[in-house]
C-alpha positions as CSV (number, residue, x, y, z in Angstrom):
1,M,-24.7,-0.4,-34.9
2,K,-24.8,0.0,-31.0
3,L,-22.1,3.1,-31.8
4,A,-24.4,4.7,-34.2
5,S,-27.5,4.3,-31.8
6,A,-25.2,5.8,-28.9
7,L,-24.1,8.8,-31.0
8,A,-27.6,9.4,-31.9
9,L,-28.5,9.3,-28.3
10,A,-26.0,11.6,-27.4
11,A,-26.9,14.3,-30.1
12,V,-30.4,14.2,-28.9
13,F,-29.4,14.7,-25.3
14,A,-27.0,17.3,-26.2
15,L,-29.7,19.2,-28.5
16,S,-32.4,18.9,-25.7
17,S,-29.9,20.1,-23.0
18,H,-29.1,23.2,-25.1
19,L,-33.1,23.8,-25.8
20,A,-33.8,23.6,-22.0
21,G,-31.4,26.2,-21.5
22,C,-33.0,28.6,-24.3
23,S,-34.1,32.3,-22.7
24,A,-37.5,33.7,-23.8
25,A,-35.4,36.0,-26.2
26,E,-33.7,32.9,-27.7
27,E,-37.1,31.6,-28.2
28,A,-38.9,34.5,-29.5
29,V,-35.8,34.8,-32.1
30,G,-36.1,31.3,-33.4
31,T,-33.5,29.8,-35.5
32,A,-30.9,31.2,-37.7
33,T,-32.9,29.8,-40.7
34,G,-36.0,31.8,-40.2
35,G,-38.0,29.1,-38.3
36,G,-39.7,31.9,-36.7
37,G,-40.5,32.7,-32.9
38,S,-43.4,32.2,-30.6
39,F,-46.1,34.8,-31.0
40,D,-46.7,34.5,-27.1
41,T,-43.3,35.5,-26.4
42,V,-43.3,38.4,-28.9
43,Y,-46.4,39.5,-27.1
44,S,-45.1,39.2,-23.8
45,T,-41.4,40.5,-24.3
46,V,-42.0,43.1,-26.8
47,L,-45.7,44.3,-27.7
48,S,-47.2,44.3,-24.2
49,K,-44.4,46.0,-22.7
50,N,-43.7,48.5,-25.2
51,C,-46.6,49.2,-27.3
52,K,-49.7,48.3,-25.3
53,G,-49.6,51.5,-23.4
54,C,-50.5,53.5,-26.7
55,H,-52.1,50.8,-28.7
56,A,-55.2,49.8,-26.3
57,P,-58.4,51.3,-25.3
58,N,-58.0,53.5,-22.5
59,A,-54.3,54.3,-23.2
60,P,-53.1,57.8,-22.8
61,G,-53.7,59.6,-26.4
62,Y,-55.7,56.4,-27.8
63,N,-58.4,58.0,-30.1
64,P,-61.0,55.9,-31.8
65,G,-60.8,55.7,-35.4
66,D,-56.7,56.2,-35.7
67,T,-54.3,53.7,-35.8
68,E,-53.8,53.3,-31.9
69,S,-57.6,52.0,-32.3
70,T,-56.7,49.9,-35.3
71,L,-54.2,48.0,-33.2
72,D,-55.3,46.7,-30.3
73,F,-52.5,45.1,-27.8
74,T,-54.7,44.7,-24.8
75,T,-54.4,40.8,-25.0
76,A,-52.3,38.4,-27.2
77,D,-55.4,37.3,-28.9
78,T,-56.5,40.9,-30.0
79,A,-52.7,41.7,-30.8
80,H,-52.5,38.8,-33.3
81,T,-55.8,39.4,-34.9
82,T,-55.3,43.4,-35.3
83,L,-51.7,42.9,-36.6
84,L,-53.1,40.6,-39.5
85,G,-55.2,43.5,-40.6
86,K,-54.5,46.8,-42.4
87,A,-53.5,50.2,-41.3
88,A,-56.5,52.8,-41.0
89,G,-57.3,56.0,-39.6
90,L,-53.7,57.5,-40.4
91,S,-53.7,61.2,-41.2
92,G,-51.5,63.8,-42.5
93,N,-48.3,62.7,-44.3
94,S,-48.9,58.9,-43.1
95,A,-52.5,58.6,-44.5
96,A,-50.5,57.3,-47.5
97,C,-50.1,54.0,-45.3
98,N,-53.7,53.6,-44.8
99,G,-54.9,50.1,-46.1
100,V,-51.2,48.7,-46.1
101,S,-50.9,45.3,-44.2
102,F,-49.3,45.6,-40.7
103,V,-47.8,42.1,-41.1
104,V,-47.3,40.1,-44.2
105,P,-47.0,36.6,-43.1
106,G,-43.5,35.3,-44.0
107,N,-42.4,38.7,-45.5
108,A,-41.2,40.7,-42.9
109,A,-39.5,43.2,-45.2
110,G,-43.1,43.9,-46.7
111,S,-44.9,44.4,-43.4
112,L,-45.8,47.9,-42.1
113,L,-45.0,46.7,-38.5
114,M,-41.2,46.3,-39.5
115,A,-41.1,49.4,-41.4
116,S,-42.4,51.2,-38.2
117,I,-39.8,49.7,-35.6
118,D,-36.8,49.2,-37.9
119,A,-35.0,52.1,-39.3
120,T,-33.2,49.8,-42.0
121,T,-36.6,48.1,-43.1
122,R,-38.2,51.7,-43.2
123,R,-35.5,53.0,-45.6
124,A,-36.4,50.2,-48.1
125,F,-40.1,50.1,-47.6
126,V,-42.6,50.9,-50.4
127,S,-46.3,49.5,-50.4
128,G,-48.3,51.5,-52.7
129,G,-47.8,55.4,-51.9
130,C,-46.6,54.1,-48.5
131,N,-42.9,54.6,-48.1
132,K,-39.8,55.6,-46.2
133,D,-41.1,59.4,-46.0
134,T,-44.8,58.3,-45.0
135,V,-44.1,55.6,-42.3
136,A,-44.2,56.7,-38.9
137,A,-41.3,55.5,-36.6
138,M,-42.8,53.7,-33.7
139,E,-40.8,53.9,-30.3
140,G,-41.8,52.0,-27.4
141,R,-42.5,53.6,-23.8
142,G,-38.8,53.4,-23.0
143,G,-37.5,54.5,-26.2
144,A,-36.4,52.5,-29.5
145,L,-36.7,48.9,-29.1
146,S,-33.6,46.8,-28.8
147,A,-31.9,44.9,-31.6
148,A,-33.0,41.6,-30.0
149,Q,-36.7,42.7,-29.8
150,V,-36.8,44.0,-33.6
151,E,-35.1,40.6,-34.5
152,A,-37.7,38.6,-32.3
153,V,-40.8,40.3,-34.4
154,R,-38.8,40.0,-37.7
155,S,-38.5,36.2,-37.0
156,W,-42.0,35.8,-36.2
157,I,-43.3,37.5,-39.1
158,S,-40.5,35.7,-41.2
159,G,-41.7,32.4,-39.6
160,G,-45.4,32.9,-41.1
161,A,-46.9,35.1,-38.3
162,K,-48.3,32.2,-36.8
163,R,-50.3,32.5,-33.5
């Protein structure tokens, strides 16, 4: 019995030591089982650094009534709230995506956000008339998001898109 207790204690210690060494990117990505990442980490490492420059009031190119005003990444709270809404104000070929959910909690493949930031998701995406030909590809201020950033967003959505 003492051996079992010692082994259990050693396992807890090893796990806590491992978790204490996790980086913000590892926390954002979550577990391989789809446990979801922290929205605050996704916001601070992806959305505020790469998306807020266009999707926030007073951002260059921000036009009230179009998708930049539908998505407001000014704060983590406003970002989370607007991401759980639907696209509006899109024009041209992308107008077919108006009314489509940006984020479908638990379903990254069915989320317009994922189709916008990940080419693989975009190629398979269909929601009403919104599809690979009408989804606008989004790039951050510094270009395309890294694979780790895309995976962090995917993990957060797959984990239920919780705040």
